[in-house]
C-alpha positions as CSV (number, residue, x, y, z in Angstrom):
1,X,6.5,0.7,-10.8
2,X,3.4,-1.4,-11.3
3,X,0.0,0.4,-11.2
4,X,-1.0,-2.0,-8.4
5,X,1.8,-0.8,-6.0
6,X,2.3,2.5,-4.1
7,X,5.6,4.0,-3.1
8,X,6.8,3.3,0.5
9,X,6.8,6.4,2.7
10,X,10.2,8.1,3.3
11,X,11.4,9.6,6.5
12,X,14.4,11.6,7.8
13,X,17.5,10.1,9.4
14,X,16.7,11.7,12.8
15,X,13.5,9.6,13.3
16,X,14.9,6.3,11.8
17,X,15.1,3.5,12.9
18,X,14.0,4.6,16.4
19,X,10.4,5.1,15.2
20,X,8.0,2.4,16.4
21,X,5.7,3.1,13.5
22,X,3.5,0.3,12.3
23,X,4.2,1.2,8.7
24,X,7.3,0.6,6.6
25,X,9.5,3.6,6.0
26,X,12.5,4.1,3.7
27,X,15.4,6.4,4.6
28,X,17.6,7.4,1.7
29,X,21.3,7.7,2.6
30,X,20.8,6.2,6.1
31,X,24.2,4.5,5.9
32,X,25.9,6.5,3.2
33,X,28.8,7.4,5.5
34,X,29.5,3.7,6.4
35,X,32.9,2.5,5.3
36,X,31.1,-0.7,4.1
37,X,29.0,1.4,1.7
38,X,32.1,3.3,0.4
39,X,34.5,0.4,0.1
40,X,32.7,-3.0,-0.1
41,X,32.3,-4.8,-3.3
42,X,32.4,-8.5,-4.3
43,X,36.0,-8.6,-5.2
44,X,37.0,-6.4,-2.2
45,X,35.1,-8.5,0.2
46,X,36.5,-11.7,-1.3
47,X,39.9,-10.4,-0.4
48,X,39.0,-9.9,3.2
49,X,37.1,-13.1,4.1
50,X,38.3,-16.6,4.9
51,X,37.3,-19.4,2.5
52,X,34.5,-20.7,4.7
53,X,32.0,-23.4,3.7
54,X,28.5,-21.8,3.2
55,X,25.0,-23.1,2.4
56,X,23.5,-21.5,-0.7
57,X,19.9,-21.2,-1.7
58,X,18.9,-21.9,-5.4
59,X,15.6,-20.3,-6.5
60,X,12.7,-19.1,-4.4
61,X,12.8,-21.3,-1.3
62,X,9.9,-19.5,0.3
63,X,7.4,-20.0,-2.6
64,X,8.8,-23.1,-4.4
65,X,10.9,-26.2,-3.8
66,X,13.7,-25.7,-1.4
67,X,17.1,-26.3,-3.1
68,X,20.2,-26.0,-0.9
69,X,23.7,-26.4,-2.3
70,X,27.2,-26.2,-0.6
71,X,29.6,-23.5,-1.6
72,X,32.8,-21.8,-0.5
73,X,32.5,-18.2,0.5
74,X,35.5,-16.6,-1.3
75,X,35.1,-18.2,-4.8
76,X,31.3,-17.8,-4.6
77,X,31.7,-14.0,-3.9
78,X,33.9,-13.7,-6.9
79,X,31.3,-15.5,-9.1
80,X,28.4,-13.2,-8.2
81,X,29.1,-10.6,-10.8
82,X,29.3,-13.2,-13.6
83,X,26.1,-13.0,-15.6
84,X,26.5,-16.7,-16.6
85,X,26.7,-17.9,-12.9
86,X,24.0,-19.9,-11.3
87,X,21.6,-17.7,-9.4
88,X,22.4,-19.0,-5.9
89,X,21.9,-16.8,-2.9
90,X,23.7,-16.6,0.5
91,X,20.8,-15.8,2.9
92,X,20.5,-15.2,6.6
93,X,24.3,-15.4,6.9
94,X,26.0,-14.0,10.0
95,X,28.7,-12.2,8.0
96,X,29.9,-10.0,10.9
97,X,30.3,-13.0,13.2
98,X,32.1,-15.0,10.5
99,X,34.5,-12.1,9.8
100,X,34.6,-9.9,12.9
101,X,37.0,-7.3,11.3
102,X,34.1,-6.2,9.1
103,X,32.1,-4.9,12.1
104,X,34.3,-1.7,12.1
105,X,32.7,-0.9,8.7
106,X,29.1,-0.6,9.9
107,X,27.2,1.3,12.5
108,X,25.3,-1.2,14.7
109,X,23.0,1.4,16.2
110,X,21.4,2.0,12.7
111,X,20.7,-1.8,12.5
112,X,19.6,-2.5,16.1
113,X,17.9,0.5,17.8
114,X,18.9,1.4,21.4
115,X,17.4,-0.8,24.1
116,X,16.4,-3.5,21.6
117,X,17.5,-7.1,21.4
118,X,18.2,-8.7,18.1
119,X,20.6,-10.1,15.5
120,X,22.2,-8.9,12.3
121,X,22.3,-11.1,9.2
122,X,23.4,-10.6,5.6
123,X,21.8,-11.4,2.2
124,X,24.4,-11.6,-0.6
125,X,23.8,-12.7,-4.2
126,X,23.9,-12.0,-7.9
127,X,21.3,-10.2,-10.0
128,X,18.0,-12.1,-10.0
129,X,18.4,-13.7,-6.6
130,X,15.1,-13.5,-4.7
131,X,13.3,-14.0,-1.5
132,X,9.6,-15.0,-1.8
133,X,6.7,-13.3,-0.1
134,X,6.7,-13.8,3.7
135,X,6.5,-11.8,7.0
136,X,8.9,-12.0,9.9
137,X,8.1,-12.3,13.6
138,X,10.5,-9.4,14.4
139,X,10.9,-5.8,13.2
140,X,13.7,-5.4,10.7
141,X,16.0,-2.5,9.6
142,X,17.4,-3.5,6.2
143,X,20.4,-1.5,5.0
144,X,21.5,-1.8,1.4
145,X,25.3,-1.9,1.3
146,X,26.2,-2.9,-2.4
147,X,24.0,-2.8,-5.5
148,X,20.2,-2.4,-5.8
149,X,17.2,-4.4,-4.5
150,X,13.5,-4.2,-5.3
151,X,11.1,-4.6,-2.3
152,X,7.4,-5.3,-2.6
153,X,5.4,-5.1,0.6
154,X,1.9,-6.1,1.4
155,X,-0.2,-4.8,4.3
156,X,-0.7,-7.3,7.2
157,X,-3.8,-9.4,6.8
158,X,-4.0,-9.0,3.0
159,X,-2.4,-12.4,2.1
160,X,-4.7,-14.2,4.6
161,X,-7.8,-12.5,3.2
162,X,-6.8,-13.4,-0.4
163,X,-6.2,-17.0,0.4
164,X,-2.4,-16.9,-0.1
165,X,-1.1,-18.5,3.1
166,X,1.4,-21.4,2.7
167,X,1.7,-24.4,4.9
168,X,5.5,-24.5,4.3
169,X,7.5,-24.2,7.5
170,X,10.1,-21.5,8.3
171,X,11.5,-21.0,11.8
172,X,11.3,-17.2,11.9
173,X,8.6,-16.3,9.3
174,X,5.2,-17.1,7.8
175,X,5.2,-17.8,4.1
176,X,2.8,-17.0,1.2
177,X,2.0,-19.5,-1.6
178,X,1.6,-16.6,-4.1
179,X,3.7,-13.6,-5.1
180,X,2.7,-10.0,-4.4
181,X,2.0,-9.5,-8.0
182,X,-0.3,-12.5,-8.2
183,X,-2.1,-11.4,-5.0
184,X,-2.5,-7.8,-6.4
185,X,-4.3,-9.3,-9.4
186,X,-6.8,-11.1,-7.1
187,X,-7.8,-7.8,-5.6
188,X,-7.5,-6.1,-2.2
189,X,-7.0,-2.6,-3.3
190,X,-3.9,-0.5,-4.2
191,X,-3.5,0.8,-0.7
192,X,-2.5,-2.8,0.4
193,X,0.5,-3.1,-2.0
194,X,3.8,-1.1,-1.9
195,X,7.1,-1.1,-3.8
196,X,10.5,0.6,-3.3
197,X,14.0,0.2,-4.8
198,X,16.9,0.5,-2.4
199,X,20.4,1.5,-3.5
200,X,23.7,1.7,-1.6
201,X,23.3,3.4,1.8
202,X,19.5,3.3,1.8
203,X,17.6,1.8,4.7
204,X,14.1,0.3,5.1
205,X,12.2,-0.3,8.3
206,X,9.9,-3.3,8.0
207,X,7.6,-3.8,11.0
208,X,6.9,-7.3,12.1
209,X,3.9,-8.8,10.4
210,X,4.3,-6.8,7.1
211,X,4.5,-9.2,4.1
212,X,7.5,-8.6,1.8
213,X,9.3,-10.1,-1.1
214,X,12.7,-9.0,-2.5
215,X,14.7,-9.4,-5.8
216,X,18.2,-8.3,-6.6
217,X,18.2,-5.9,-9.5
218,X,22.0,-6.1,-9.6
219,X,24.6,-8.1,-7.6
220,X,23.7,-7.1,-4.0
221,X,24.8,-7.1,-0.4
222,X,22.3,-6.2,2.3
223,X,22.5,-6.3,6.1
224,X,19.3,-6.8,8.1
225,X,18.9,-6.0,11.8
226,X,16.1,-8.0,13.3
227,X,15.1,-6.6,16.7
228,X,12.4,-5.9,19.3
229,X,11.9,-5.2,23.0
230,X,14.1,-7.6,25.1
231,X,11.3,-9.5,26.9
232,X,9.3,-10.0,23.7
233,X,12.3,-11.2,21.7
234,X,13.4,-13.6,24.4
235,X,9.8,-15.1,24.5
236,X,9.8,-15.4,20.7
237,X,13.2,-17.1,20.7
238,X,12.0,-19.6,23.3
239,X,8.9,-20.4,21.2
240,X,10.8,-20.6,17.9
241,X,13.5,-22.8,19.5
242,X,10.9,-25.3,20.9
243,X,9.0,-25.5,17.6
244,X,12.2,-25.8,15.5
245,X,13.4,-28.7,17.7
246,X,10.2,-30.5,17.0
247,X,10.5,-29.8,13.3
248,X,14.1,-31.1,13.1
249,X,13.1,-34.2,15.0
250,X,10.7,-34.9,12.1
251,X,7.5,-34.4,14.0
252,X,5.9,-31.9,11.4
253,X,6.6,-30.3,8.0
254,X,9.2,-32.8,7.2
255,X,10.5,-32.1,3.6
256,X,8.3,-29.1,3.3
257,X,10.4,-26.3,4.8
258,X,13.0,-23.6,4.0
259,X,15.7,-25.3,6.0
260,X,16.0,-28.7,4.2
261,X,15.9,-29.5,0.5
262,X,12.6,-31.1,-0.2
263,X,9.6,-31.5,-2.4
264,X,6.8,-28.9,-2.7
265,X,3.5,-30.2,-1.6
C-alpha cells in the first residue's frame, strides 16, 4: 500500500450493509456462502449465458477518451483470462436481468438493504481493467464474486479542493480529471486517501459522494447494489432522466461523456 493511503475500516457482517455510516467499510467474507462465489468463473459463466451483444469499454473512460466497442458476451467472457487479450471491460451491465437464472446464486438483501430502492449491476473484465476516479449519486454495496480488485477512495470534497473536477459528463456520477495517486501528490493529507483490496466474497460499502477508482488485479467479476431511501432515489432518477435526455439530444457535453465514444477536451 502507498504511504499516502490508509486502510479502509472493517466491520462485522451483522452491521453490514444496513449501517448508514458516512464512511466506507469493508466486510471480509460478506458473501462467502453465495453459490456465485463458490461456483462462478469465466468459463463456468460462459457456459450459462446466452451469446448476447454487449458494449465494452476500452481504457479509462472516466479520466480519458471514451472508447466503446461491440462484443459478444460468451466469447468475450472466455477471452478475459487470456493475458494477450485487449483490456476491454463490461461495465454497469445488468447481468442478473440478462440471465435471470443467475439470481439464485446471489443474496439480494446483501446488495440492496431492506427498505431501500436501487439496482444491481455487474463489472466484468480482465486484469488491468479500470474505472477512473469518480463519485456516485447513490450508496453502493460492492461484492467481489471472482478475482481481486484494488479500490482507492478519496474523502468527499478533497478532489474539489485540489482542483481535480472534470467537466466530462456521466449520467450517474461526477468525474475527476486526475487519479487518486496524482491528487495525493498534490496534498490534502493522508486521512483523505484510502485503499483496500477485495477478494472473492468480500464486500465494500461506499457512501454516496465518496470518490473512488478501481483496478482489476486479476480477471474479476463484481456485483454492485446501488441504493437509497425510496423517495430520494425516485427524485434522483427523475433528475438524471431529464438531464440525460437533454444530453442525448445534443444540448450539452456532446462528444465529452462516458456514454458515447468521443474526444477528450
